N, C-alpha and C positions, 0 to 999 in steps of 0.2 A: 452558537459559539463553539459548542463541542464538535459540531460537524466541520467547522472551519479548521479547528486545531487538528482533528483527526485526518482530514484530507491533506493538510500540510505535512503531517508526520509521514503519511504514506508516500507523498511526493519526495520527501527527503530520503526515505528508504529506497525508493526506486532509483533516485539519483546515485546513491551510494552503490547500488547493485550494478549500474551501468558504467561505472568509472573505468573498469578494466578493459572492456572492448567496445563500448558504446553500442552494444546490441543486447537485445533481450533473448535469452535462451529459454528452454522449457522450464527449468527449475525456477528462474526468476519470474516467469509468467505465472506459474503455480503459486509462488509466494505472494504475488500481487493479488491474485484472486482470493486466496485465503485471508489476506489482510482486509480486503474489501468486504468479505462475508462477516468477519469479526466486527468490522466497523458498522455494517448495517445492523448486526445483532445488537450492538451497544446502543445505537440510535433508536432502534425499535423498542428496546426494553426500558429506556429512560423515560 
């Protein structure tokens, strides 16, 4: 359940980042990677 909620939150964040130009730049890509690492850390530690 936590994994589904976390992946949904990450997808909503990515959608909000891409609204301006519909492309991913370096900063947005780094943000996604950091969010994924935090998500994996939360899932492993639970």
